[in-house]
N, C-alpha and C positions, 0 to 999 in steps of 0.2 A: 705618273709613270707606271704602266703597265709591265707587268712580266709574268708569263712562263712558269712552270715549274711545274717538274717530272713526279708524277708521280700515276702508279704502273705501268703500267699501259698507254699512257694518255697524259693530259698539261692539267694544269689547273691553275684560273688565270688568279691576278692576285693586285689592284688598281693603289695606290700612294704615294699619298699625295708630295706636291716639288716642298712643301716644307718640313715634310719630312721622313724627306728618304737623303740614309746616311752615307754606308755604301756598302754598291754591289764585289763579291767580294765574287770575282772571275778567276778565273786561271791564266798565267803571264803567254801568251800566246808571242808563241818562237817557231818560225818558222821556217817548215822542212825543205827541204830541194830532195828531198826522197820518195816515193811512194810504200806503201804499207810490204807491202812481196818485196822492194827490195832493203829494208830496214830487215827485215825478216833473211835476207839470201844477205846480209855482212854479217850477221851475228852468225848466224851461221860459220860462213867458212871465213869469217877471221876472229874466233872468239879470243877471248879476254883471257889469258893466264894459262890456257892447254892449250893442247896437241886439239889438230882436229875431228871431225867425229869420224875419217877417214883411212885416220891412225890409229885411233883408238877404239876402232871395233872392229873385229870379224866375223871373215864367216862362220859364223855356228853357234854366235854369243844368242844369248837366251836375252828377250831387251824388256823390261821395261820400261814409259812413257808413265808417271806419273802426270797426272792433272785434276783443272777446278775440277769441283760440285757447280749446279744448277742456282748454289748464292754467289757463286763470282761470278764479274761479268767478261774472261778470260774468253779470249775469241781462238778457242783450240781449230775450229775448224782450218781456222785462215795459216796457221801455225804447224800444219799438220802434213797435211802431204808437200812441199815444201824441205821437211824433217824426213817424211817416208823417203820419199827421192836421196835419199842424198844417205838414209840407214838400206839399203836397196842396193843402191854403187858399192856401199861398202863391205856388201855381198848380204848382211841379211836379211833373209825371207820373210816376206810377210806372218806366213808363220811359225814364229819365231819373236815375235811381237805381239803384244801383250798393252793395252792399252788401261789405266786406269784410273779411275774417280778415285779423290782424297775428300772422301765426306768425314774426318772427323770426329765431331759428335753429332752431323745434322743427319735428317730421313736417307734413306737410302732415297736412287732414281725409283720413274718407270722408263722400262725401250724404251721412245719418245723422249725421254731428255736426253739422255744417253746424248740419241742419234739426233738431235738438235746441237748438244756441244762439237761432236766433233763430227760432226757434218753422213751425209745418207751412205754414200761415198764407202768412204772410211769405214764406218758402220758395219758394211758390209765382207770388207774389205781382214777387215783385220777385230779381234777378240777383244772389245769392251766388257771390263766387270764394276766393281765398285767396292773399292776399301772394304773389311770389314774387321775386326776390334776382336770379334772373340776366335782369329784362326792369326795369330801374331805370336815370331816364337824371340823373343824374351835375351837380348844384347848386354847384360849390364847397364849400370845406376851413373849418371851423372854426379859429378861436387856435388852437385842438389841437390842428391839423391830424389830426383825423378826418371823412373823404368823406363829403356830405352826401346818400347815395345812394338814391332814393324810388323806389319804388317808383313807375310810368311810368303808370297806372291815373290813381294818388292827384294827381300835377306834372298830368299831362293835363284834371284836374275844372275847372271854373269855381269848386265851391263843397265844400270839404272839412267834416264829423262827426265831431268825435273821442266811442268813452267810452270807458267803464274804470272798474275799480273804483279805490277809495283802500285802499292800504293799506299797512303800514312795506317797504321796501325798504331790502337791507344794506347795499348802499352806494353805493345814489341816494338814496337816506334817503328817498324816499313814490315809492310806481307811481302812472300816472297821467301825469294832462296831459302836455305833451309827448312821451313813451315811447313813445305811440302810433306817431306818426315814426318816434324810434329809442331803443330797437329793431324797433317793431310793421313797420313794411312798408322796411325799409333795404335792407342787406347785411351780410354775413361779417364782411368788411374794415372800413366801416366802425363794424360793432359792438366788434369788433374792442377796433380805435381806443380807441369811446370806456371800453369797459369797463375798460381800460389805468391810466384813472385809479384802477380802486380799490382802488389799492396805496398813493394820496395820499392825505397829511392832508388830515382833512377828510369821506373816504366815510365814509357812516354810516348806521348806520339813526336815524330822526326828526331830519335834519339839511337843508335846502336853502340856508341862509345862508354861502357859502364852500367848497363840497361843489362839488367837479370835476367830478363825473361827473355832478349835479346841468346845474349849468348848460354845460354845456357841450353836452347834451339843445339843453337851451331852447337855446343859440346859431340852431338849425336856423330859430328861426321869423324869422332875416333872409334865410333863401334861400329857403321850403316856411310860410305860414301857417294854425293850426290854421285853419279861422272860426265854429265857434262850441263849445265842450270840454261835455259832459256825463256827467259824475261823477259814481258811485255811495261811498257807505260801507253794508259790510252790517252786522246783528250776526251772532253763531254755528249763528247757520239760515240763513246765507245772504239774510236778508231784510232791506230796503233800508230803511237809519233814516238815512238823509241823502241829498241829492241836492241839484246843485251847476253852474248851466249858463252857460251866458258865456264871458267873454273868458278862454283857457285855459291863463293865467299866475291873474291875477284870481283865478278858478273855484273854481280845483288850491288856489289856499294856501286859500282858505275852508274846502275840505274839507278838508285836514292841519292845521286848527285844529279841527276837532268832531272828526278820526281819534282824535287826541291822548286831546278829553277822554276817550274809551270806550277808548282801549286801552292808552295811557303806566302804565304799574303804576309805582308806589313799593313800591320791594325794604325790606322793612326788613331783611333780612340774607341773605347768598344759604346757600346749602342743602349738603349735603356729596351728596347725591342729586337729581337734576330728569326724571324724568319727562315728556317731550312728543308731546304727535302736532302735525301740522297743523293737526287737524283730518276729516280723511275729504278721500271723492274732488273734488271733482280734483288736491287738496293735496296728496294725498302716490301722486296718481298715475303715481312715479320717484322715484326718490333726487334731481337735479335742480331740482325742486319740494321735494320731504320740506324740503329744507337751510335754506332760508329756516328751518323753523323752530326744524331743528337751529343757525341760524345766531341768533336769539333769545333761545334756550337760554342760548351761553355769560351769557351777562349771570345767572344766575341759579345758577348753579353758583362752590362751590369751587376751589379749584385743588386740582388734587391729585382731584377728585370724577370720578362718574360719570355721563351722561347715560343716558338711560335712549327712548332716537327709537322711536314708536311708526309706521310705517307702510306701509303695504301692500306698496308700490313692486310696482303688478303692471304693470309694461311697463318693469322693471328702472333700472338709471340715468338714459335721457335722452338718452341724445349719448354719438356712437364720439368725438369729442375727452377726454369729462369721461373716460369709459370707460376711455380709454387712458394719459389718466395715475393714475386709482385701483389702474388692474391695473396698469403699469412700472413703478414705485419700489416702492424696498424698504421707507423707512421716508416717514412720513410729512413732516419734517422737511425729505424730498429733494424735495416738491415748492412746498414753501417757500419754500425758495431757486431754487429751477430760476421761478415767477415772478414777481421779484423782475428776475428776468437777460431772462429770454423770457417776455412775455406771449402768452398764446392762449388765447382765449373756449373754453369749457367748464375744462381745466386751469385757471379760475381757482376755478371750485365743489372742484375737491378740493386747489387752495392755499386754502378758508380752509376745507375741513374736516380737515389740515392743522394750520392755527393753532389752533383747538380742540383737536386731537389734540391740539399739544402742551402742553394746558390738561387735561385733560379725556381719562377711556376715552369708550367709548360702548360700551350696548351697545342691538344691531339687531333690531326688530321688526318682518317681514315677508315678506311674502311667495319673495323669495329663496332661493335652497341657501346651506346652511349656510358647506358646505365657500366659497363664492362669496363668503359676506360677510367671512371671516376673513380673503379673500384680498385685504380692501381693509381691513382693519385696527380694523374692529370683527367683534363679536363676538356672534353669534348666537344668537336667541334666542326660543321659538315662541308665548312670552305675558308680554303686560308679568310675570304673576304671577311667573312665574317667573326674572327678568330682576329685577324687584326682591326674589329670594330671594337670588339671587347675589349680587347690585350691599348687601346685608345681610351678607350673611356674607365680605366683603371685608375693610367698612366695620367692619364691626359694629353693634349693636340700635342703639344707645342714638344715631344719629345721625340727621340730623331730610331730610326729602324734602316736596321743595317741587314741584307738579301742573302741568302745563300743556296742558290740554286744547285750547288752543284757538296755540300757540304761531306760526301762519305770523303771527297778528294783533298777538297781546301783547306789546309790547315792556317788559319792567322796566329800572330806572333807581330807582339807589337812592336814596335818601330826604334 
């Protein structure tokens, strides 16, 4: 079987012998009778547990629209034209609307990147800015001790709309919802405190109730509310197949239920080798982002097996703290031990990789230099084919190979 895997803006192929093929973990195809714009229209005009924009928003309101940054596949440019039309009909002028890209702890955008995210026409029409962790308002502290520090323009706005896409998140359960506030437009200190809950029971992909990270995130609603949420679910080609608008919790939950129908994968058995790709750009822009697919793949590999991660990582690791942790420890298990005693944002990603390395080897097909990949506890390869050939030499030619072409989205679950 020949399989193409997303790698940056291109594809890399791998050929697997029929005797070795296990399962190809793909999405559960759901036929939709509606196109993207119809789904967006329905989400805006028939909101979940919420009144419509025309009733909530009035002339003179200063409105911010928070949306995802360049590391997310959220197609803001598809949603904003219809959303802005509805705001204009409610009497909100373009001059009173600001688009904010929620960076979390990610790097700032170039102007061209901002334009790409929202579309050239909207970029010309509206003020577009990146969130700034140095310009925040401190609103209080959650019951778990997380500072609710939110970007000042968000706090000072009269109304807040949040956009985002929903996918599995390895410790917050799912992306989307109030994650637009925390970590989207918050501070390093606040995000670090919230993410420190990832080491507690219940913090895992696909779990909402009893998840300490998600519950802490949603406590921010007691300090500052999202007035209207619009979250989407994307297919493997980044097309919108589900859209949910309205109340920031209720609409999010409906989106999560739909995501489960599409992207949870009941697995017959684990494999000795798992080949996984995040699905290409932007999910493999750096290892920090590609780690999410790697984490999902751990649920599909046997103990002592090999995971082949196919991720371009054109921007390298993707964070100073993450790099420091990956570079400074002599053994993966040392990272795991340290994160339990001293939680550091960025280090949490390294520790998560350390946990996987305690279970399986990681082969990495990327644009990073071989010697550097070896330094961060992984084995470098120039192609998935060469990586597979090496893995078969190590584990034998009779082993099974699972493939996850869109590993950032699929969550393998034991039947």
